[in-house]
Backbone bond lengths (Angstrom), bond angles and torsions (degrees), N, CA, C in turn:
res aa  C-N    CA-C-N  psi(-1)  N-CA   C-N-CA  omega(-1)  CA-C   N-CA-C  phi
1 M - - - 1.465 - - 1.521 110.58 -
2 R 1.312 117.40 -46.60 1.465 121.04 -178.22 1.528 111.16 -60.74
3 D 1.334 117.36 -44.12 1.466 120.91 178.96 1.522 111.07 -64.42
4 A 1.326 116.47 -38.50 1.465 120.40 178.98 1.527 110.72 -65.87
5 L 1.333 116.71 -41.46 1.464 120.13 178.48 1.522 110.40 -64.78
6 R 1.314 117.68 -43.01 1.468 120.87 179.37 1.526 110.11 -62.82
7 A 1.333 117.60 -40.53 1.475 120.92 177.65 1.527 110.28 -63.04
8 T 1.329 116.77 -38.50 1.466 121.15 177.38 1.523 110.56 -63.30
9 V 1.314 116.52 -46.31 1.472 121.76 -179.88 1.526 109.65 -62.92
10 D 1.321 117.06 -46.53 1.467 120.21 178.88 1.527 111.45 -59.70
11 G 1.335 116.83 -40.36 1.470 120.77 177.40 1.512 111.84 -63.74
12 F 1.331 116.21 -43.26 1.464 120.33 177.79 1.531 110.10 -60.69
13 L 1.327 116.75 -48.27 1.466 120.42 -177.56 1.526 111.88 -65.82
14 D 1.328 117.95 -30.69 1.469 120.66 174.13 1.530 110.11 -63.06
15 Q 1.332 116.68 -43.09 1.468 120.71 177.50 1.531 110.72 -65.11
16 F 1.308 116.38 -41.07 1.465 123.29 179.59 1.536 109.69 -59.64
17 R 1.313 115.94 -49.31 1.475 122.59 179.85 1.529 110.76 -65.25
18 T 1.309 117.21 -43.92 1.465 121.32 -178.89 1.525 111.41 -61.22
19 A 1.334 117.08 -44.24 1.470 120.57 179.09 1.523 110.54 -64.05
20 W 1.350 117.46 -42.00 1.467 120.59 177.58 1.527 110.15 -62.30
21 D 1.321 116.28 -50.58 1.469 120.98 -177.15 1.526 112.16 -58.90
22 A 1.332 116.29 -32.08 1.466 121.22 178.48 1.523 111.92 -81.19
23 G 1.333 117.50 -11.45 1.462 120.78 -176.61 1.519 111.52 65.78
24 D 1.325 116.64 33.93 1.460 123.02 -174.05 1.528 110.07 -102.37
25 A 1.322 116.49 94.25 1.461 121.76 -176.68 1.519 112.42 -60.92
26 R 1.321 117.64 -37.51 1.471 120.26 -179.27 1.532 110.66 -67.30
27 A 1.332 117.35 -46.97 1.468 120.90 179.48 1.524 110.43 -64.75
28 Y 1.325 117.07 -38.32 1.457 121.93 179.41 1.530 109.61 -63.04
29 A 1.313 116.95 -51.02 1.466 121.41 -178.19 1.528 111.91 -65.40
30 A 1.321 117.53 -29.45 1.463 121.16 179.93 1.526 112.55 -64.77
31 L 1.327 117.14 -13.16 1.463 121.39 178.15 1.528 112.42 -84.13
32 F 1.326 116.85 0.08 1.461 122.58 -178.90 1.529 110.35 -112.24
33 T 1.331 115.58 153.06 1.466 119.77 175.14 1.530 108.69 -67.73
34 E 1.318 115.40 163.12 1.475 120.73 179.83 1.528 112.08 -56.11
35 D 1.340 117.13 -34.97 1.460 121.49 -175.51 1.537 112.71 -112.08
36 A 1.313 116.94 25.16 1.471 121.60 -176.84 1.522 112.36 -58.91
37 T 1.325 114.84 151.01 1.466 120.71 169.85 1.520 108.01 -105.81
38 Y 1.336 116.37 141.91 1.456 123.18 -174.69 1.524 106.98 -139.46
39 V 1.336 116.42 108.84 1.461 121.38 -177.80 1.522 108.45 -107.58
40 I 1.345 115.75 121.52 1.461 119.97 -179.09 1.524 110.20 -88.70
41 F 1.330 115.56 165.44 1.462 121.41 -174.24 1.523 113.45 -61.89
42 L 1.309 118.46 -19.23 1.465 121.83 178.65 1.521 112.52 -80.96
43 G 1.337 116.39 -5.53 1.456 120.15 179.08 1.511 114.02 90.03
44 E 1.315 117.33 21.41 1.464 121.47 176.07 1.518 109.08 -107.11
45 A 1.333 116.02 146.32 1.457 120.59 -177.47 1.519 111.66 -117.22
46 M 1.316 114.29 145.29 1.458 122.40 170.70 1.522 106.78 -117.64
47 V 1.315 116.25 147.12 1.455 120.37 177.89 1.520 108.53 -127.78
48 G 1.310 115.18 123.40 1.458 121.40 175.37 1.515 113.64 99.62
49 R 1.319 114.02 145.30 1.468 121.89 179.83 1.527 111.94 -56.58
50 N 1.334 117.14 -41.85 1.466 119.25 -178.44 1.527 112.15 -62.41
51 E 1.343 116.60 -41.68 1.462 119.93 178.84 1.529 111.10 -67.91
52 I 1.327 116.90 -38.25 1.463 120.82 177.43 1.529 109.65 -61.56
53 E 1.321 116.71 -44.25 1.471 119.93 179.17 1.528 110.96 -64.37
54 R 1.323 116.99 -48.76 1.477 120.66 -179.67 1.522 110.98 -55.96
55 N 1.316 116.65 -45.90 1.457 121.23 -179.90 1.516 111.60 -62.75
56 H 1.325 116.92 -41.50 1.461 119.84 -175.04 1.524 113.59 -76.82
57 V 1.324 117.95 -15.41 1.468 119.10 170.38 1.531 108.21 -59.52
58 D 1.335 117.05 -46.31 1.469 121.06 177.47 1.527 111.97 -70.18
59 V 1.326 117.00 -41.63 1.470 120.25 179.33 1.522 109.73 -56.03
60 F 1.325 116.74 -51.04 1.466 120.83 -176.36 1.526 112.78 -75.46
61 G 1.317 117.36 -25.98 1.458 120.35 -178.32 1.516 114.27 -89.76
62 R 1.348 116.86 -18.10 1.464 119.60 -175.38 1.520 112.60 -129.24
63 W 1.334 116.51 -75.01 1.467 120.54 -167.52 1.520 113.81 -71.23
64 Q 1.320 117.93 -34.93 1.466 120.44 -176.67 1.529 111.37 -122.04
65 K 1.302 116.76 25.89 1.461 121.57 -178.39 1.529 110.60 -56.90
66 G 1.326 115.42 128.12 1.457 121.24 176.48 1.513 115.74 79.64
67 T 1.340 117.61 3.10 1.470 118.81 -179.39 1.525 110.49 -80.07
68 K 1.317 113.80 159.59 1.463 122.73 175.95 1.516 107.60 -118.27
69 M 1.324 115.57 157.49 1.461 121.19 -176.47 1.523 110.73 -111.59
70 G 1.322 114.62 140.78 1.453 121.67 167.29 1.511 107.30 -116.82
71 V 1.312 116.95 137.92 1.466 121.03 178.94 1.527 108.32 -148.61
72 K 1.331 115.50 137.97 1.463 121.35 -177.75 1.527 109.08 -136.20
73 V 1.317 115.60 130.19 1.464 121.00 179.74 1.525 110.16 -73.90
74 I 1.322 115.87 131.19 1.456 122.98 174.77 1.527 110.10 -101.91
75 G 1.321 116.30 -36.11 1.462 119.61 179.58 1.515 112.05 -163.03
76 V 1.330 115.36 148.55 1.462 122.84 176.84 1.528 106.93 -129.68
77 H 1.328 115.88 129.54 1.461 120.70 -179.31 1.518 109.10 -129.86
78 S 1.321 115.81 118.18 1.459 121.16 176.11 1.517 108.69 -70.39
79 L 1.327 115.94 132.89 1.464 121.68 177.42 1.523 110.92 -112.38
80 G 1.320 115.42 8.22 1.461 122.93 -177.56 1.516 107.91 152.37
81 A 1.305 116.86 179.04 1.467 121.13 -176.35 1.532 112.61 -61.36
82 D 1.323 116.57 -30.34 1.463 120.09 -173.00 1.518 114.02 -123.58
83 V 1.337 118.06 19.17 1.465 121.75 -178.24 1.523 109.19 -144.37
84 C 1.332 116.29 139.08 1.464 119.77 172.84 1.519 109.83 -147.50
85 S 1.317 114.16 155.99 1.459 122.67 175.47 1.524 106.90 -108.62
86 V 1.326 115.94 133.96 1.467 121.47 -177.34 1.524 108.39 -125.84
87 L 1.320 115.81 125.99 1.463 122.15 175.23 1.520 107.56 -103.86
88 T 1.327 116.19 129.22 1.464 120.98 -179.49 1.525 110.08 -134.41
89 V 1.321 114.48 165.21 1.455 121.96 163.14 1.514 105.48 -114.63
90 G 1.318 116.21 147.51 1.448 118.95 -177.51 1.509 111.99 -154.32
91 G 1.298 113.52 170.83 1.454 120.86 177.03 1.506 109.84 -167.42
92 I 1.310 115.57 166.66 1.456 121.17 175.16 1.521 108.39 -132.48
93 G 1.303 115.30 152.30 1.451 120.82 179.69 1.518 110.48 -171.11
94 E 1.309 115.11 176.74 1.466 119.67 -178.95 1.519 113.18 -94.10
95 K 1.346 116.56 -22.48 1.464 119.75 -178.10 1.519 110.71 -135.80
96 A 1.328 114.96 149.32 1.468 120.56 175.71 1.520 108.82 -79.79
97 P 1.303 119.47 150.87 1.469 124.51 -4.76 1.523 111.25 -77.74
98 I 1.309 115.19 147.47 1.456 121.39 179.70 1.525 108.50 -91.06
99 A 1.310 116.16 122.76 1.466 121.29 179.93 1.524 110.02 -74.20
100 Y 1.315 115.90 141.42 1.456 121.47 174.49 1.525 108.45 -82.11
101 D 1.337 116.14 125.02 1.459 120.44 178.31 1.525 112.83 -134.92
102 K 1.331 116.49 6.71 1.463 121.99 178.67 1.525 109.69 -132.59
103 I 1.324 115.61 147.90 1.462 122.58 168.81 1.524 105.29 -110.67
104 Q 1.328 115.40 134.03 1.457 119.84 -173.85 1.519 110.94 -129.72
105 T 1.310 115.07 147.19 1.456 121.49 172.82 1.519 108.29 -123.50
106 F 1.310 115.42 128.46 1.464 123.21 175.79 1.527 108.00 -113.12
107 T 1.312 117.45 137.05 1.457 121.70 165.66 1.519 105.51 -108.55
108 L 1.327 115.08 111.59 1.463 120.78 -178.69 1.517 109.70 -101.62
109 V 1.337 115.87 140.28 1.464 122.23 178.06 1.521 109.31 -129.63
110 R 1.332 114.40 145.51 1.470 118.58 175.82 1.519 107.85 -93.91
111 L 1.309 116.16 122.04 1.461 122.49 175.36 1.523 106.92 -119.33
112 R 1.314 115.51 114.46 1.452 123.19 -171.67 1.536 108.42 57.73
113 D 1.298 119.40 -115.01 1.465 121.02 -176.40 1.527 112.39 -107.65
114 R 1.321 117.33 16.90 1.451 120.99 -172.29 1.518 111.73 -131.40
115 W 1.329 116.73 139.30 1.465 121.83 174.71 1.518 109.26 -94.12
116 L 1.341 115.98 131.25 1.455 122.89 179.67 1.522 109.49 -131.00
117 C 1.305 116.39 161.11 1.456 121.78 177.93 1.528 108.94 -92.27
118 A 1.335 115.77 122.95 1.463 121.24 178.09 1.523 111.39 -94.75
119 A 1.348 117.04 -24.46 1.461 120.91 179.62 1.527 108.42 -152.17
120 F 1.332 114.84 136.69 1.463 121.73 -179.64 1.520 108.12 -135.60
121 Q 1.327 116.00 131.70 1.467 122.70 177.74 1.519 107.07 -126.82
122 N 1.315 118.18 127.16 1.461 124.17 -177.23 1.526 107.72 -124.30
123 T 1.333 117.20 115.81 1.461 121.80 -174.23 1.524 110.53 -124.91
124 A 1.315 116.33 136.86 1.468 120.74 177.15 1.522 109.94 -62.60
125 M 1.336 116.28 139.72 1.465 121.95 179.47 1.516 111.38 -79.78
126 S 1.312 114.52 150.01 1.461 120.53 170.26 1.529 108.29 -74.44
127 D 1.312 116.70 165.05 1.468 120.45 176.45 1.528 110.58 -59.86
128 R 1.319 117.05 -39.26 1.462 121.12 179.63 1.532 111.08 -62.85
129 A 1.323 117.31 -42.48 1.463 120.72 178.33 1.529 111.24 -66.82
130 K 1.331 117.04 -39.62 1.470 119.97 176.81 1.516 110.96 -59.01
131 T 1.324 116.80 -41.85 1.453 120.81 178.45 1.524 110.51 -65.00
132 A 1.300 117.24 -41.25 1.471 121.37 -177.87 1.532 112.72 -67.31
133 F 1.336 118.53 -35.52 1.451 120.92 -172.93 1.520 115.25 -102.70
134 N 1.321 118.53 -7.58 1.477 119.96 -179.56 1.512 110.56 -109.32
């Protein structure tokens, strides 16, 4: 079970990274539930897949255009048969290697045959955490 859950999480994060790297706001937002919450490192929240997509059109077209994502799983915790919490470190940049500068929490849920993110929290790392994870 644990290996299967980790494979599921890794598959989800591969899709997450691929959509970001492609700058595809629609594909990126499709990885979230209809009513997902998405908190960015600046302390602002978005609610709902449509708002996440609308916001990321600008993110991918202006502020983070052409960036690539790095993400690494720190921990996966099953919260039931169809829910898990995932702790990651991540970062974005234009060239590899991409430094980790954020700590993220995903709440993933299985809806029918697909895993989606119901809640995402992205927080800037402290200097100590950057040293520990890079």
